[in-house]
Backbone as ProteinMPNN parsed JSONL, in Angstrom:
{"seq_chain_A": "XXXXXXXXXXXXXXXXXXXXXXXXXXXXXXXXXXXXXXXXXXXXXXXXXXXXXXXXXXXXXXXXXXXXXXXXXXXXXXXXXXXXXXXXXXXXXXXXXXXXXXXXXXXXXXXXXXXXXXXXXXXXXXXXXXXXXXXXXXXXXXXXXXXXXXXXXXXXXXXXXXXXXXXXXXXXXX", "coords_chain_A": {"N_chain_A": [[0.806, -1.397, 0.181], [1.798, 1.367, 0.693], [3.828, 1.545, -0.829], [2.389, 1.715, -3.328], [1.308, 4.38, -2.885], [3.467, 6.068, -2.345], [4.326, 5.761, -5.142], [2.253, 6.898, -6.733], [2.53, 9.563, -6.409], [4.76, 10.283, -7.732], [6.148, 11.765, -10.282], [6.902, 10.588, -12.339], [8.709, 10.603, -14.472], [9.951, 9.105, -16.615], [8.451, 7.683, -18.33], [7.948, 9.29, -20.373], [9.539, 9.672, -22.275], [11.25, 9.242, -25.393], [12.633, 6.584, -25.69], [13.343, 5.089, -27.893], [14.36, 6.275, -29.682], [16.585, 7.234, -28.779], [16.353, 9.325, -26.753], [17.414, 10.629, -24.105], [17.508, 11.665, -20.353], [18.792, 14.916, -19.691], [19.033, 16.669, -17.653], [16.765, 16.713, -14.764], [14.321, 19.199, -13.297], [13.062, 19.915, -10.448], [11.047, 22.072, -8.411], [12.441, 24.797, -6.787], [13.088, 25.264, -3.664], [11.99, 27.179, -2.257], [9.409, 27.429, -2.753], [7.723, 25.617, -1.242], [7.462, 27.276, 0.889], [5.126, 28.616, 1.595], [2.993, 26.078, 1.805], [4.12, 25.261, 4.049], [3.981, 27.572, 6.107], [1.299, 27.576, 6.018], [0.639, 25.138, 7.277], [1.451, 25.084, 9.738], [0.075, 27.103, 10.784], [-2.552, 25.628, 10.823], [-1.423, 23.852, 12.842], [-1.834, 25.615, 14.764], [-4.487, 26.122, 14.967], [-5.199, 23.427, 15.875], [-4.103, 23.39, 18.158], [-5.98, 25.267, 19.366], [-8.283, 23.997, 19.048], [-7.629, 22.099, 21.195], [-7.744, 23.433, 23.491], [-10.309, 24.458, 23.49], [-14.068, 24.325, 24.738], [-16.026, 21.348, 24.756], [-18.339, 21.506, 23.41], [-17.839, 23.584, 21.344], [-15.853, 22.738, 20.041], [-15.455, 21.675, 17.549], [-15.352, 23.381, 15.459], [-12.851, 24.529, 15.382], [-11.371, 22.301, 15.09], [-12.087, 21.465, 12.292], [-11.644, 23.659, 10.894], [-8.89, 23.136, 11.185], [-8.267, 20.976, 9.858], [-8.961, 21.482, 7.282], [-7.16, 23.401, 6.488], [-4.844, 21.994, 6.63], [-5.34, 20.198, 4.802], [-5.45, 22.033, 2.449], [-2.647, 22.797, 2.576], [-1.08, 20.312, 2.012], [-2.079, 19.864, -0.307], [-1.119, 22.191, -2.118], [1.483, 21.763, -1.72], [1.96, 18.969, -2.593], [1.106, 19.97, -5.285], [3.418, 21.252, -6.489], [5.456, 19.494, -5.928], [4.655, 17.602, -8.055], [4.927, 18.997, -10.213], [7.5, 19.174, -13.077], [10.099, 20.32, -14.667], [11.621, 19.227, -17.507], [14.99, 18.447, -19.18], [15.898, 17.175, -22.121], [18.022, 15.542, -24.498], [17.032, 15.912, -26.675], [14.765, 17.492, -26.621], [12.712, 19.987, -24.503], [10.675, 19.512, -21.794], [7.414, 19.859, -19.827], [5.931, 18.34, -16.866], [3.155, 18.219, -15.093], [0.605, 17.997, -12.781], [-1.538, 16.748, -10.325], [-3.876, 14.476, -9.919], [-4.701, 14.447, -12.829], [-2.525, 14.385, -15.426], [-0.485, 16.652, -17.21], [1.198, 17.384, -20.244], [3.692, 19.217, -21.605], [5.566, 20.208, -24.379], [8.715, 20.977, -26.105], [10.448, 20.978, -28.984], [14.185, 21.216, -28.959], [14.89, 22.533, -31.541], [13.018, 24.576, -31.74], [13.234, 26.458, -29.662], [13.59, 29.611, -29.396], [14.519, 31.685, -27.909], [15.579, 32.311, -24.552], [14.644, 33.634, -21.714], [16.11, 34.678, -18.509], [14.79, 35.524, -15.548], [15.547, 36.943, -12.551], [14.243, 37.547, -9.776], [14.527, 40.137, -6.703], [14.527, 38.843, -4.105], [14.993, 36.125, -5.439], [17.681, 36.482, -6.389], [19.039, 36.42, -3.786], [18.237, 34.024, -2.903], [19.08, 32.248, -4.925], [17.246, 31.395, -6.914], [15.05, 31.417, -9.994], [13.275, 32.449, -12.836], [12.19, 31.035, -15.856], [11.491, 32.207, -19.25], [10.252, 31.073, -22.111], [10.737, 31.755, -25.687], [9.392, 31.031, -28.744], [8.551, 29.339, -31.891], [5.984, 29.18, -32.103], [3.656, 31.127, -30.413], [1.484, 30.363, -28.541], [1.725, 28.218, -26.322], [2.536, 25.435, -23.782], [4.93, 26.012, -22.455], [5.814, 28.257, -21.737], [6.323, 30.112, -19.593], [8.162, 29.272, -16.936], [8.553, 28.987, -13.361], [10.177, 29.575, -10.661], [12.82, 28.389, -10.441], [15.738, 26.198, -9.476], [19.161, 27.682, -9.316], [19.134, 29.121, -11.841], [20.866, 30.222, -13.792], [22.765, 28.448, -14.338], [21.067, 26.094, -15.209], [20.176, 27.337, -17.572], [22.519, 27.31, -19.046], [22.84, 24.6, -19.547], [20.998, 23.958, -20.883], [21.43, 25.472, -23.166], [24.137, 24.118, -23.995], [23.307, 21.79, -24.459], [21.275, 22.377, -27.049], [23.615, 23.332, -28.36], [24.947, 21.094, -28.507], [23.573, 19.409, -30.008], [23.29, 20.512, -32.79], [21.88, 22.838, -33.41], [22.493, 25.306, -33.335], [24.122, 26.284, -35.302], [27.738, 26.214, -36.428], [30.453, 26.206, -33.999], [32.632, 29.5, -33.809], [35.792, 29.723, -34.101]], "CA_chain_A": [[0.037, 0.034, -0.126], [2.916, 2.275, 0.956], [4.851, 1.485, -2.182], [1.704, 2.482, -4.327], [1.076, 5.78, -2.437], [4.783, 6.688, -3.227], [4.541, 5.814, -6.761], [1.331, 7.561, -7.357], [2.939, 10.867, -6.18], [6.075, 10.749, -8.517], [5.835, 12.301, -11.76], [7.268, 9.211, -13.485], [9.226, 11.37, -16.004], [10.764, 8.337, -17.495], [7.478, 7.191, -19.168], [7.463, 10.406, -21.463], [10.878, 9.567, -23.021], [11.211, 8.666, -26.612], [13.637, 5.884, -25.581], [13.758, 4.142, -29.027], [14.7, 7.346, -30.806], [17.861, 7.475, -28.316], [16.301, 10.327, -25.856], [17.612, 10.444, -22.185], [17.318, 12.843, -19.549], [20.166, 15.496, -19.35], [18.285, 17.241, -16.175], [15.241, 16.907, -14.205], [14.484, 20.421, -12.493], [12.187, 19.964, -9.522], [11.002, 23.384, -8.074], [13.228, 25.467, -5.898], [12.593, 24.922, -2.124], [11.041, 28.494, -1.595], [7.919, 27.246, -3.347], [7.229, 24.996, 0.055], [7.558, 28.014, 2.248], [3.788, 28.751, 1.661], [2.645, 25.183, 2.439], [4.684, 24.923, 5.649], [3.335, 28.314, 6.986], [-0.075, 27.065, 6.232], [0.509, 23.952, 8.068], [2.059, 25.804, 10.998], [-1.281, 27.81, 11.248], [-3.347, 24.418, 11.127], [-1.178, 23.376, 14.178], [-2.275, 26.631, 15.991], [-5.855, 25.715, 15.367], [-5.278, 22.339, 16.737], [-4.147, 23.639, 19.663], [-7.213, 25.981, 20.114], [-9.182, 22.688, 19.445], [-7.259, 21.36, 22.635], [-8.167, 24.482, 24.456], [-11.914, 24.943, 23.303], [-14.906, 23.617, 25.205], [-16.547, 20.199, 23.922], [-19.588, 21.72, 22.378], [-17.371, 24.557, 20.261], [-14.22, 22.191, 19.644], [-15.663, 21.008, 16.556], [-15.128, 24.168, 14.531], [-11.25, 24.733, 15.145], [-10.661, 20.944, 14.254], [-12.812, 21.397, 10.672], [-10.561, 24.851, 10.352], [-7.284, 22.728, 10.997], [-8.26, 19.902, 8.596], [-9.308, 22.237, 6.063], [-5.971, 24.155, 6.294], [-3.697, 21.214, 6.497], [-5.588, 19.528, 3.226], [-4.918, 22.946, 1.319], [-1.365, 22.875, 2.69], [-0.695, 19.385, 1.259], [-2.464, 20.089, -1.871], [-0.165, 23.143, -2.748], [3.043, 21.017, -1.718], [1.81, 18.165, -3.762], [1.094, 20.183, -6.698], [4.72, 21.82, -6.66], [6.173, 18.371, -6.147], [4.152, 16.827, -9.212], [5.374, 19.789, -11.375], [8.482, 18.899, -13.24], [10.537, 20.645, -15.607], [12.611, 18.117, -17.986], [15.745, 19.008, -20.262], [16.575, 15.988, -22.536], [19.028, 15.577, -25.477], [15.938, 16.247, -27.869], [13.309, 18.498, -26.139], [12.177, 20.292, -22.822], [9.215, 19.254, -21.534], [7.274, 19.973, -18.516], [4.851, 17.639, -16.645], [2.533, 18.698, -14.157], [-0.727, 17.716, -12.405], [-1.877, 15.75, -9.241], [-4.674, 13.571, -10.304], [-4.548, 14.09, -14.099], [-1.36, 14.923, -16.05], [-0.629, 17.767, -18.214], [2.406, 17.426, -20.851], [3.729, 20.464, -22.623], [6.872, 19.807, -24.845], [9.16, 21.709, -27.29], [11.616, 20.281, -29.216], [15.067, 21.961, -29.056], [15.236, 23.377, -32.571], [11.952, 25.429, -31.835], [13.403, 27.308, -28.926], [14.475, 30.975, -30.195], [15.137, 32.554, -26.893], [15.163, 32.027, -23.518], [14.898, 34.622, -20.861], [16.011, 33.965, -17.412], [14.254, 36.3, -14.451], [15.872, 36.798, -11.358], [14.037, 39.039, -8.771], [15.633, 40.345, -5.6], [14.762, 37.579, -3.305], [15.568, 34.965, -6.236], [19.014, 36.439, -6.284], [19.457, 36.199, -2.46], [18.022, 32.469, -2.594], [19.316, 31.561, -6.275], [16.102, 30.925, -8.093], [14.711, 32.555, -10.838], [11.925, 32.034, -13.765], [12.362, 30.814, -17.446], [10.428, 32.621, -20.113], [10.601, 30.765, -23.275], [10.17, 32.225, -26.818], [9.427, 29.843, -29.498], [8.236, 29.922, -33.184], [4.74, 28.981, -31.674], [3.168, 31.746, -29.205], [0.587, 29.676, -27.749], [2.489, 26.804, -25.752], [2.559, 25.413, -22.465], [6.242, 25.971, -21.665], [6.35, 29.699, -21.725], [6.773, 30.407, -18.304], [8.69, 27.948, -15.691], [8.664, 29.289, -12.373], [10.982, 28.892, -9.29], [13.705, 27.338, -10.916], [17.038, 26.512, -8.699], [20.08, 27.828, -10.187], [18.623, 29.099, -13.057], [21.832, 30.409, -14.86], [23.122, 26.95, -14.525], [20.281, 25.511, -15.947], [20.242, 27.843, -18.936], [23.785, 26.802, -19.629], [22.678, 23.361, -19.71], [20.059, 23.928, -22.288], [22.324, 25.77, -24.115], [25.137, 23.395, -24.387], [22.621, 20.705, -25.589], [20.954, 22.69, -28.269], [24.508, 23.349, -29.33], [25.705, 19.722, -29.367], [22.486, 18.886, -31.279], [23.845, 21.446, -33.765], [20.758, 23.325, -33.833], [22.73, 26.651, -33.712], [25.443, 26.605, -36.061], [28.977, 25.912, -35.844], [31.168, 27.605, -33.323], [33.328, 30.134, -34.535], [36.944, 29.704, -33.516]], "C_chain_A": [[1.011, 1.255, 0.327], [3.618, 2.697, -0.327], [3.768, 2.4, -3.187], [1.499, 3.929, -4.34], [2.216, 6.538, -3.103], [4.815, 6.79, -4.75], [3.568, 6.653, -7.249], [1.43, 9.003, -7.227], [4.263, 10.793, -6.626], [5.48, 10.848, -9.607], [5.981, 11.405, -12.869], [7.524, 9.745, -14.948], [9.589, 10.058, -17.033], [9.587, 7.614, -18.678], [7.142, 7.964, -20.382], [8.508, 10.19, -22.39], [10.82, 8.81, -24.354], [12.754, 7.876, -26.43], [14.194, 5.316, -26.924], [14.128, 4.978, -30.043], [16.106, 7.846, -30.054], [17.496, 8.763, -27.345], [16.594, 10.048, -24.612], [17.829, 11.773, -21.617], [18.671, 13.614, -19.207], [20.055, 16.114, -17.748], [17.21, 17.451, -15.831], [15.091, 18.049, -13.062], [13.135, 20.338, -11.933], [12.211, 21.386, -9.087], [11.914, 23.664, -7.057], [12.37, 25.238, -4.53], [11.481, 25.906, -1.603], [9.612, 28.282, -1.941], [7.04, 26.362, -1.906], [7.186, 25.807, 1.129], [5.957, 28.26, 2.514], [2.777, 27.635, 2.3], [3.173, 25.029, 3.721], [4.147, 26.037, 6.583], [1.555, 28.0, 7.524], [-0.33, 25.919, 7.211], [0.786, 24.412, 9.509], [0.767, 26.484, 11.685], [-2.278, 26.741, 11.636], [-3.045, 23.843, 12.529], [-1.808, 24.541, 15.222], [-3.94, 26.443, 16.154], [-6.263, 24.44, 15.999], [-5.085, 22.463, 18.419], [-5.29, 24.503, 20.211], [-8.377, 24.916, 19.98], [-8.967, 21.992, 20.754], [-7.988, 22.269, 23.821], [-9.809, 24.839, 24.293], [-12.794, 24.242, 24.313], [-15.517, 22.557, 24.311], [-17.357, 20.688, 22.777], [-18.612, 22.673, 21.055], [-16.129, 23.857, 19.532], [-14.435, 21.811, 18.104], [-14.992, 22.004, 15.172], [-13.488, 24.598, 14.299], [-10.719, 23.501, 14.311], [-11.207, 21.056, 12.742], [-11.782, 22.485, 10.073], [-9.14, 23.808, 9.909], [-7.244, 21.947, 9.941], [-8.221, 20.575, 7.357], [-8.031, 23.009, 5.393], [-4.672, 22.998, 6.044], [-3.881, 20.232, 5.141], [-5.057, 20.659, 2.102], [-3.302, 23.0, 1.207], [-0.577, 21.564, 1.845], [-1.026, 19.518, 0.054], [-1.564, 20.954, -2.648], [1.357, 22.3, -2.658], [3.05, 19.841, -2.622], [1.903, 18.728, -5.266], [2.401, 20.788, -6.98], [5.524, 20.744, -6.738], [5.69, 17.605, -7.415], [4.55, 17.664, -10.438], [7.031, 19.817, -11.634], [8.866, 19.533, -14.756], [11.92, 19.808, -16.147], [13.564, 18.667, -19.338], [16.366, 17.661, -20.571], [17.419, 16.218, -23.733], [18.259, 15.913, -26.897], [15.222, 17.246, -27.769], [13.404, 18.927, -24.608], [10.991, 20.165, -22.931], [8.754, 19.473, -20.081], [5.984, 19.162, -18.122], [4.549, 18.113, -15.151], [1.118, 18.026, -13.68], [-0.74, 16.783, -11.015], [-2.523, 14.316, -9.63], [-4.745, 13.285, -11.844], [-3.217, 15.008, -14.595], [-1.18, 15.762, -17.141], [1.035, 17.672, -18.787], [2.565, 18.474, -21.79], [5.456, 20.303, -23.165], [7.251, 20.679, -25.839], [10.501, 21.216, -27.647], [12.861, 21.422, -29.522], [15.175, 23.071, -30.078], [13.91, 24.594, -32.551], [12.119, 26.673, -30.871], [14.097, 28.609, -29.648], [15.056, 31.745, -29.085], [14.633, 32.303, -25.572], [15.866, 33.187, -22.369], [14.903, 34.376, -19.516], [15.711, 35.345, -16.238], [14.668, 35.953, -13.258], [15.235, 37.768, -10.442], [14.701, 39.001, -7.644], [15.747, 39.001, -5.041], [15.261, 36.194, -4.223], [17.321, 34.98, -6.415], [19.765, 36.093, -5.248], [19.309, 34.668, -2.281], [18.539, 31.775, -3.634], [18.307, 30.615, -6.955], [15.874, 32.099, -8.902], [13.618, 31.668, -11.723], [12.559, 31.91, -15.335], [11.418, 31.53, -18.264], [10.945, 32.591, -21.475], [9.876, 31.494, -24.518], [10.196, 31.135, -27.649], [8.336, 30.386, -30.763], [6.383, 29.993, -32.801], [4.273, 29.915, -30.504], [2.389, 31.111, -28.408], [1.126, 28.528, -27.354], [2.547, 26.846, -24.121], [3.752, 25.575, -21.529], [6.697, 27.498, -21.805], [6.951, 30.242, -20.711], [7.25, 29.147, -17.428], [9.317, 28.744, -14.541], [9.522, 28.956, -11.291], [11.893, 28.019, -9.64], [15.092, 27.393, -10.389], [18.204, 26.483, -9.593], [19.598, 28.189, -11.561], [19.682, 29.658, -14.296], [22.729, 29.223, -15.081], [22.435, 26.275, -15.507], [20.135, 25.938, -17.25], [21.504, 27.513, -19.509], [23.529, 25.618, -20.079], [21.954, 23.118, -20.882], [20.991, 24.44, -23.478], [23.542, 25.047, -24.57], [24.343, 22.145, -25.072], [21.809, 20.906, -26.751], [22.407, 23.019, -28.904], [25.468, 22.038, -29.753], [24.663, 19.077, -30.179], [22.579, 19.628, -32.63], [22.803, 21.873, -34.633], [21.221, 24.887, -34.171], [23.616, 27.214, -34.628], [26.493, 26.163, -35.572], [29.555, 26.922, -34.78], [32.201, 28.136, -34.117], [34.951, 30.326, -33.703], [37.488, 30.862, -33.123]], "O_chain_A": [[0.454, 2.322, 0.067], [3.891, 3.825, -0.738], [4.085, 3.466, -3.714], [1.486, 4.637, -5.347], [2.131, 7.339, -4.033], [5.253, 7.731, -5.412], [3.895, 7.264, -8.267], [0.607, 9.722, -7.793], [5.07, 11.291, -5.842], [4.485, 10.214, -9.958], [5.421, 11.405, -13.966], [6.978, 9.541, -16.032], [9.436, 10.203, -18.246], [9.957, 7.104, -19.736], [6.347, 7.594, -21.246], [8.253, 10.639, -23.508], [10.298, 7.695, -24.334], [13.804, 8.346, -26.867], [15.399, 5.096, -27.043], [14.239, 4.566, -31.197], [16.75, 8.749, -30.588], [18.528, 9.381, -27.084], [15.969, 9.162, -24.028], [18.229, 12.769, -22.22], [19.551, 13.064, -18.546], [20.913, 15.981, -16.876], [16.517, 18.292, -16.403], [15.668, 17.882, -11.988], [12.143, 20.592, -12.616], [13.247, 22.015, -9.3], [12.228, 22.7, -6.358], [11.152, 25.068, -4.479], [10.505, 25.689, -0.886], [8.72, 28.948, -1.415], [5.845, 26.555, -1.684], [6.933, 25.35, 2.244], [5.553, 28.088, 3.664], [1.908, 27.966, 3.107], [2.388, 24.554, 4.542], [3.84, 25.713, 7.73], [0.909, 28.089, 8.569], [-1.377, 25.804, 7.848], [0.117, 23.889, 10.4], [0.501, 26.411, 12.885], [-2.86, 26.874, 12.712], [-3.918, 23.437, 13.295], [-2.196, 24.261, 16.356], [-4.547, 26.584, 17.216], [-7.351, 24.272, 16.549], [-5.602, 21.946, 19.41], [-5.545, 24.473, 21.415], [-9.34, 24.97, 20.746], [-9.865, 21.404, 21.355], [-8.619, 21.856, 24.794], [-10.366, 25.543, 25.135], [-12.147, 23.365, 24.885], [-15.551, 22.814, 23.108], [-17.199, 20.436, 21.582], [-18.777, 22.349, 19.879], [-15.53, 24.371, 18.587], [-13.4, 21.65, 17.458], [-14.364, 21.571, 14.205], [-13.019, 24.927, 13.21], [-9.989, 23.503, 13.32], [-10.416, 20.548, 11.947], [-11.184, 22.306, 9.012], [-8.562, 23.711, 8.827], [-6.362, 22.074, 9.092], [-7.467, 20.223, 6.45], [-7.863, 23.207, 4.19], [-3.699, 23.236, 5.327], [-2.966, 19.657, 4.552], [-4.409, 20.346, 1.103], [-2.702, 23.181, 0.147], [0.399, 21.792, 1.13], [-0.161, 19.258, -0.783], [-1.209, 20.578, -3.765], [2.185, 22.326, -3.569], [4.008, 19.659, -3.372], [2.521, 18.211, -6.197], [2.475, 20.832, -8.208], [6.413, 20.828, -7.585], [6.563, 16.848, -7.841], [4.531, 17.162, -11.562], [7.809, 20.283, -10.802], [8.194, 19.349, -15.771], [12.972, 19.707, -15.516], [13.051, 19.191, -20.327], [17.093, 17.037, -19.799], [17.497, 17.423, -23.969], [18.818, 16.124, -27.973], [14.983, 17.949, -28.751], [14.026, 18.335, -23.726], [10.267, 20.542, -23.852], [9.561, 19.307, -19.166], [5.012, 19.22, -18.875], [5.374, 18.33, -14.264], [0.567, 17.435, -14.609], [0.262, 16.099, -10.807], [-1.893, 13.259, -9.657], [-4.836, 12.119, -12.23], [-2.982, 16.141, -14.176], [-1.862, 15.486, -18.128], [1.983, 17.837, -18.019], [1.743, 18.676, -22.684], [6.398, 20.294, -22.374], [6.369, 21.214, -26.51], [11.452, 21.061, -26.881], [12.607, 22.403, -30.22], [15.449, 24.235, -29.786], [13.938, 25.472, -33.412], [11.465, 27.704, -31.027], [15.073, 28.497, -30.39], [16.05, 32.438, -29.3], [13.435, 32.095, -25.38], [17.043, 33.504, -22.196], [13.873, 33.877, -19.063], [16.618, 36.176, -16.194], [14.341, 34.872, -12.766], [15.767, 38.875, -10.368], [15.436, 38.045, -7.395], [16.637, 38.184, -5.279], [15.876, 35.294, -3.652], [18.065, 34.006, -6.531], [20.879, 35.585, -5.379], [20.131, 34.054, -1.6], [18.548, 30.558, -3.449], [18.466, 29.477, -7.395], [16.236, 33.265, -8.743], [13.205, 30.544, -11.436], [13.346, 32.733, -15.805], [10.276, 31.4, -17.826], [11.674, 33.416, -22.027], [8.684, 31.8, -24.47], [10.985, 30.231, -27.374], [7.589, 31.365, -30.739], [5.672, 30.872, -33.287], [4.54, 29.406, -29.416], [2.673, 31.356, -27.236], [0.988, 27.63, -28.185], [2.589, 27.834, -23.387], [3.76, 25.395, -20.311], [7.875, 27.818, -21.97], [8.028, 30.826, -20.832], [6.573, 28.121, -17.358], [10.47, 29.158, -14.659], [9.511, 27.753, -11.033], [11.837, 26.873, -9.194], [15.762, 28.388, -10.664], [18.38, 25.613, -10.446], [19.758, 27.329, -12.426], [19.407, 29.562, -15.492], [23.403, 29.163, -16.109], [22.982, 25.876, -16.535], [19.968, 25.091, -18.128], [21.456, 27.44, -20.737], [24.015, 25.417, -21.193], [22.208, 22.259, -21.727], [21.193, 23.834, -24.531], [23.995, 25.433, -25.648], [24.746, 21.611, -26.105], [21.547, 19.953, -27.484], [22.386, 22.971, -30.134], [26.268, 21.865, -30.672], [24.969, 18.217, -31.005], [21.856, 19.24, -33.547], [22.61, 21.647, -35.828], [20.629, 25.605, -34.977], [23.845, 28.418, -34.739], [26.496, 25.705, -34.429], [29.253, 28.111, -34.68], [32.701, 27.465, -35.02], [35.075, 31.095, -32.75], [38.584, 30.87, -32.563]]}, "name": "protein", "num_of_chains": 1, "seq": "XXXXXXXXXXXXXXXXXXXXXXXXXXXXXXXXXXXXXXXXXXXXXXXXXXXXXXXXXXXXXXXXXXXXXXXXXXXXXXXXXXXXXXXXXXXXXXXXXXXXXXXXXXXXXXXXXXXXXXXXXXXXXXXXXXXXXXXXXXXXXXXXXXXXXXXXXXXXXXXXXXXXXXXXXXXXXX"}
């Protein structure tokens, strides 16, 4: 039972690879830890309502308990949603898998990437995270914004190297 539960909350990136075509994962990018601050603070608020539940009279104790359960449920949902959202760089494409109950897959071949903008807000500069904004030939796509990427400049270089090795940018000039 526990194994099934853990497996069901794993994004299972490998099943989306084109193994027959030689596709391999170069890097799988989970969210930066900063996305888990809000769920953690919500869970702490839920603990506060549990303490209130313990100190409330029996007749009114159901209300803080109900609020605590709702807060824990929401905090768990947020954390699980971030955990199941993965950005993957392969030798052939970049793709994003997300969704808890249903899954959504957005993919872009390396040859369609025209430009990558890395945005680092002030707090992102301090904590070393940023956001990717992809520009491609198709304006409507599910990979335009990838938020809360840890070490974004390093990940950008990984993508640039993969694109260069695939021969999609032209030869290097000596």
